[in-house]
N, C-alpha and C positions, 0 to 999 in steps of 0.2 A: 504494500499500499503506500503510496507517496506521502511524503511529508505534508502536503496541502490537505490531505484528507485525515491526518492524525492530529486531534486537538492536542495530546500531550506534546507532540513534537513542535507544534505551533507555539505553545507557550514557552518552551525552552528557546525557541528561536527568537522570541520576544523578550528574552531575559527574565522570565518567570519561572517559577518552581513546578516541577512536576510531581513533588512529593505527594500531594492529595490524590494523585491518580493511581497510586500502589494498589494492586489488587488485593482484597480482603485476606486471601490465603496466605500472601506474603507479609500482611500485617500481623496476622495471627503467628507466623513464624517469628517474627521480631519479638512479639510480646512474651513468647515462651522463654526468651532469653533474658528478660528484663527483671530487676528487683521491684518490689511492691512500690517503693516511691516512684520508679520511673514510669510504672502503670499509669500513675496519676499525671505525670508530665506529659505523656503520650496524648492526653486528652487536650491539651493546649495547643497542639500543633495546627490542627484545622478541624471543622466539622465533621469530614469523613473519618479522620482518625478517631475524633471523639466518639462517634457513634460505634466504631468497631471495638474501641477499648470498653465501652460500657456494656456492650452485648457479650464480650467474652470474659471480663474480669470483674463485673460488678458485685458478684456474691462473695468475692474474696477480699475486697478492699477494706481495710480498717477504717477509712474515712466516710463510709456510707452510714447514714443514721440508722438506728441509735447504736452506740457502742459504749461499753463501760470500761474505763480506763482504771486498773487496779494492780496492786503489788502482789506478786506471787508469794506464798508462804515461805518461811525461812530466813535466816539472817542475811543472805544475800539474794533474796528474792527480787526479780526484775520486774520493771513495769510491763504490762501486757494489755491487750485489747480482748474482752469478751464480747461476742456477737449474739444478739438476742435471736438473730434469724437461724444462725447454725447452731446455737447453744454449745459453743466451744471456745476455748483461747484460740485467737487467730495466730497463725504463723507469721508473725511480724515483729521484728526487733528494733526497738527504739534505740538511738544513739546512747553511748555510754555516759556522756554528760547529762542527758535527760534521766538516766536511770539512777543518778546520784541525788536528784532533786525530789521535791513534793510538789505536786501539782495544785495550785491554789486559785486557777481561773483559766477560762477558755473561751474563745470566740472564733468561729470558723475553723481554719487549719492553725490557728495559733494558741498554744499552750503557755500559761503563765507559771513558771516554775520557781519555787523558792529553795534556795540552798541555805539552810539554817545555820550550818556551821560558818558560813561566809556572811550571813545576814545580808544575802543578795537575792535579787529578783530579775529573772531573765524571761524575755518573751522569745519562743521559738515556733517557727513555721514548720509543722511536720512534713508538709509536701515539698517545699523548697530548700529547707535547711536554714533559711534565713534567721538571723538572731538580732534581737533589740535589746540592749541593756537598759535597765531602768534605775533612776536614782533611789538610793536606799530610803525605804519608807519610813515615816517616823515612828511606826509600830511594828514590833517584831515580838514573837512570831506572827506571821500573817495568817489570818483565818480566810480570807477570800479578797481576790482581785477581780473587777469587772472593768471591761473596756467598752465604751460606747461604739467602737468601730475598730476594725483591724489597724495596727500601728503604722501601716502604709498610707492610711488615709489622712486627708487633710481635717484638722480640728479635732482629732480624737481625743477623748478624755478617759482617764484610768480613775477608779476609785479603790481604795483599799480599806479593809476593815480587820482591825486587830483582834486578837483573842480576848481583849479586855473590852471591846466593843467601840473603840475609837475609830472615826470616819475621816479620811483625808482624800483629797482630790489632787490629781495631776493632769495639767493641761500644757503639754509642751510649748505650743504656740502661744501662750499667754503668761504662763507662770516661770518661763524660762528654765525649765527642767526642774523645778522644785515642787515638792509635795506641800500643800497647805491644809492644815487640820480644820475641819468644819464643826465637828461635833465629838463630845466625849461620851454622850450616852448614860452617864452615870445615874440621872435621875429617873431613867428608864430601866434600871438594872442592866445596863449594856445593850447592845443590838444583836440579834439573832440572824437577821439576813439582811440583803439589799438587792436592788434591782434597778436598772434604768428604765424609765417609763416617761415618754413625751418630753424629752429633754430635761427631765428631773432625776435626781438620785433619790429613791425612796428607800427608807429603812424601817425596819420592824422592831421594837423593842422587847424585852423580856416581860414587859408589863402589858403588851398587846397594842401599845401605840403605833401608829404609822405615821412617819414624818416624811416630808418631801423637800428636798434642798435643791436650789438652783445648780445645774451641773454646768455652770459656765463661770469662770473665775474673772471674766472680764468685769463682772458686776461689782467685783471686790467684796460684797457683802452675800453670803450664801442665804438667799431668802428662804425662809422655812414656812410651810404650811402644814397643818395637822389633818390627815386624811382619815385617821381613826383615833378615837380616844382609847384611853387604857380600859383593860378589862374590869368590869364592875365587880363588886363584892360577891354578888350571887354567881356570876360566871367562874370567878376564881375558886369558889368553892366546889363547883361542878367539875372543874378541871384538877382538883387537887388530888384525886384518885388516880389521875393519869399521868403517865410519863408522855411528854409532848415535844414536838418540834414544830417551828413554824417557818414557812417559806414564802418568798415574794417571787412571782412569775410574770414576765411581760408575755402576753398571748394575743398577736394580732391586733396591736393597738390598746388592748385592755390589760388591766392590773389584776392579778388574781392573788388571793391570800389562801395558801393552802396550809392547814393544820392536821398534822398526823398525831393522833393519840393512840396510846397503847398501854395495856397493863400485863404484867408477868407475874404470876404467883405458882411457883412450881411448874407443873406441867399445863397449867392453864394459862391461856393467852388470848386476849381480846384487843383487836386493832379497829380503829375507827378513822376515817378520813373527812375533814370538812373543807369545802372550797367555797370561797366568797369571791365576788366580783365587785369592783369599785365603780360606781355610777357618778362620773364627776359632774354631769349636769345637775344632780340632785344631791352630791356630796354625801351619799351614803353607800353602804355595803349592802350587798343582796347575797343570799346563799344561792349557790349553783347546785341544781339537783342532777344535771347531767351535762356532759361534754359531748354533744353529738359529732362525730367525725373527727374528735381530737383525742390525744392522749397527752398527758402532762407527766413529765420526768422531773423529780424533785430530788436534790441532794444539798449538802452543806456548802460545796463549791460551785456548782452549776446546776441551774434548773431551767427547763425550756418546755414550750408547748409545740407539738408538732401535729400535722395532719395525718390521721391513720388511714392511708390509702395503699392501694396495691403496690405502690413503690416502696413501701416500708413493710415487708413482709414480716410477720412475727410480732408486730405492734397491735395491740388491741385498743379499739376506741372506747370512749367513755371511761377510761381507767386511769389511775394515778400509779406510776412506778416509783419505788424508791429503793436505795440501795445504801444504806447508811450503817455505820458500825454497830448501832444500837440493834439493828435487824439480826445481827449474830446471836443475841440473847433469846430471839424468837425462834428463827431457823437458822442454824449455822450455814454459812457460806450461800446465801441464796438473795435473789431479788424479790421483793414483795410487789404484787400487782393487785392494787385495790379497785374493785368495780364499784363505780357509783350507782350502777343499776340494781345489783342484788346485795350490796353491802358485804362482800366476801372479799377475802384476801386469799389469792393463790400465790404460789412460789415458783421460781424458776432457779433451779440449783446451779450453782456455779462449780462445774467439774474441776477438781483439784484444789478448790478453795481459794482463798486469799487472805493477805496479812489484814488482821483486825486492828493494827497499829496505824495504818494509812487509810485515809478517807477515799473510798471509790468515787470516781468522777465520771458524769455522764458527758460524752463527747458526741455533739451534734454539728460536725462541721459542713461547709459547703465547698465543693470543688468543681462546680460547673464550669 
């Protein structure tokens, strides 16, 4: 066939690339020889390569939601990904530097890793290997770090919450690379969790109060608004018989307050989960009885709401997933799945278990 009738050859003659025209069987042969990280990089070449890579390796990638990042048992246990779809640890090894750290935050392909001995925080992109050093935060150990956007974006903001409940903000474009403390949380018994919502940093105190701070240091003063009052005496008495954990979750523009309650008495275990939604136009909270088409994953380090579609096999709609160390006291080495429909908790066993000394973290990145 002449070059005038061959589109690929015409592209080469014009100085353009013919890589998008490689036949699928040749691309599959290439994928067979690549490491897991390179499988993700293949997707960024062009649309035809992306389609081939997704069709061939989508079930094996550790970056496809949802995954649980945990530390394997033993004194030298490494970090690993557990797949809800495959119900097993994925054959993917994290770099040695990350294995030496503790995950305290996540957004997209970026992990926020704390190196407690060094009192240092580092952001690392799982797909590209890119690393961003952060200034030492004013609180250590760090309980949680949240990013408003990936650190390669303009105007990104980071929030840190210390174990004592202190909150601080970092806005490199404004603060000159310095953390600025905005709240101590002492009058609320410290803070349990935080989340970015509509340009504000929201935090829930141990007394049930939910506060919202302006997540923009250009204002110089962090404007505070109270979204929820502290629990009343009657509610505190009702909660006294429970062990409890409270989470804030941004869900498609809405702010959710998820409260996990559980009691353990010998072999007897009772678990309950409450979900409330904030209605800003009325400045009040309403109980959510169901989450049609959605599932919520909660944890001390990362919480997220996702669409439960065919693209996420293994994820049940109208359910709340939790994998905190407290769960080990209920069902060792398991993920709890609470159904808002039938008020029952089922478990997903983690084969081989994980270290109870390190908080497991939900990883819901985007690599499209």
